[in-house]
C-alpha positions, 0 to 999 in steps of 0.5 A: 286439334286434329292436326295435332293428333288430339281429341275434341268433345263438343257438348250441346244442352238438348238432344233436340239440338244434336241432329243439327250439330251432328249434321254440321260436324259430319258435313265438315269432318266426315267419319271422324265424328262419334255421337253420344246421347240418351236417345241411342239404344244400348247397342248404338251407344256401345258402338259409339263408345267403342269407336272413341275408345279404340281411337277410330274417331277424333270428335265426340258430339252429344248432350251432357253425358258425352263429357265422359267420352273415353278419349285418351288424348283430349285436347279441347272441350267445347260447351255450347250454350254454357248457361243452360241448366241441363248441363247439371244432372239432378239425378244420382249420380249427380254431376255438373258437366261443366265442372267435369269438363274443367277437371278433365281439362286440368288433368289432360292440359286441354283447352275449354271453350264455353260459348253463349250469347247470354253467359251465366252470371257466374261465368261472366263474373269470373271472366270479369275477375280474369279467372276465365279469358273473355272473347267477344263476338260483337256482331252477327255473322255477315254483319246481319242486323239483330231482329227488332223486338217489340214488347206487347203489353197484354193488359192493353189488349184486354182493354180493347176487348182482345181476349185471344192469346195472340195480340193484334200485332202478332196476329197481323204479322203472322198473316203477312209472314204467311203471305210472303212465304216466310216461316214463324216460330211461336214460343211458350215454355209450358206444355199441355193444353190447360195448366190447371182444371178448376171448379168455378163454383167452389174453387177446387183445383184438380191436383195430383194425388202423389204430388199435391201439384195442379195437373195439366190437361192434355187435349189430344189424349183427353187426359190430365197429367202430372209433369212431376211424377208422370201420373195420368188420370181421366178429367172429371166431368163434375167437381169431385168436391161439390159435384157442380158441373162448372168445371173449367180449364184454365191457363194455356200450354203449347197444345192450346196455342196449336189449336188456336193457331190452326183456327186462326190460320187455317191455310198454314201448315202448323207443327208442335215441338215439345216433350209430348211430340218428340218422345219417339225416336227420330221425331226431333229430326223429322220436325227439324228436317221439315222446318229446313225444307220449309214445309212447316209454316208455323212451329210452336214449341217450348224451350226446345225451339229456343236455342241453336236452331238455324233456319234461314226462312224464319223471320218472325218469332212470337213469345206468347207469355214472357212472364211464365219463367219470371214469376217463379219463386227462384233467385234465377228467374230474372236471369232465365227470363232474359236468357230465354227471350234473347235465345228465342229472339235470336231464331229470327232473321238468320237468313237474308230477310230481317227478323221481327220478334213480338214479346207478349207480357203483363210485366213490360217494364221488368228489367229482364224484358227491357234488356232482352228487347235491346239485346243488351247483356251487359246492362242486364248483368250490371243490374242483376249482379247488384241484386246478387251481391245485396242478397248474398246469392251466387257468384258471391256466395254458395248455396247448399240445399238440403232436402229431406223427404219421405212418406211420413210427413211428421217424421220428415218434419221432426228429423229435419228439425233435428238435422238443423239443430245439429248443423247449427251446433257444428257451425258454432263449434267450428266458428263458422257462424259469422255475419257472412254465412246464413242458415235458412229453414227448415221449412216445407219445400216450395214443391212440398210433395212429389211422388207421395214424398213430403219434402222439407228444406234447409238452405245454407249460404256461405262464402267460398272459403267456408264451403268445404267446412260446411260440406263436411258438417252436412256429410257428418250429420246427414250422410254418415249419420254420426249422431245416430238419428232414426233416418228410416224411411227418410232420404236426403237430396243434397245439392251445391249451388242448385239450378233451382231452389224449388 
């Protein structure tokens, strides 16, 4: 593209991946690269934007928002880890960077390359139907072997009296790795120290006053935090409900894994990489450069450590709890689990030494875990696509989520009932109510209250040919409010094919 005088946009899913990606691109293309992401100050962002606008650079690298880089002669867009949900913005103005990329390529005649070791089910389905050209890389670089993956059934660990968060084999392997001077990554997709605080006498669980969701305990600050609205409070010394002293911390997060690891491996240099440790500017780069210098022995983290990282001396990966994403009430939970396990496993054995991966789980026979063990995307796809077809989920059907929310619970419930009735009336009038389409709800959303707003949801499943008609009906009823309903104090969150239906 540079030889043809054309411009390129390169997207990565996480800001944490940007430093490594920038390093590679600047190493190859020097001053021809601009960087765009939300961690830049307004001044830095403007300088980068102006460089692109004035044609001083040919390449822009960044997270989701870099898709709007103001190139005048776009020739190529590359989307790395195209399956990642972070490419879709759930805040207003909502946009899907992949859809924007497709539109920009259509307008400018540019090429779009989507890369992933675990493509989204929708993308792979489109490639099978010849909508997208499929190019396969069947071998690792230099024909390196894939890491061996061993599944550890944590129920067996309990039977032999091991109550630690580390299985015996993982513990042994970490010690061996340390003795050989190799690095280890421990993955748990849950931050904090304990996932909830509960009274063992009466069963009371400390919940956020604004969200009715259990608060997470963060030991380093000795505070309880809500991961939805950000509320922070001091943990109670006695149960607020029955005044008992039997208040206990349950569940584990990355903070607790870090504490246990420091106790179990006192000779090791251990660092944690999650939202809490990377909030300051440059903190990502600092941790990653220490990993690159091999001054960190064990890196503990959330999905920040799961993708894109390329460290030659990492030969062991431990997945502490593979079930975290599997047990979510969401049709994409199996797909997310397979993708995460495959991506994390891919961090091991990227150098001259073979990699080993231990997957700790209470559900060892689930097909997403078994397919991840064998690095077998095709087998996973074939099992998952049958379920999607059977239950009318994407890619066969579109899902439209309509969430009404407000502080007055009764009013929200009443209005969503009226909205449901009007949508149904319009569906029947337009003869869209056939065996193909489904109208589900209204019902309280799985996360019923966030930031003191009560949430009620309607889900619509419809085929491609009816999507625009359904969009028009929802716009007519909810946005234009053509029926003159009292929406005072009520807002709507409308999403087409949402990342999650929680």
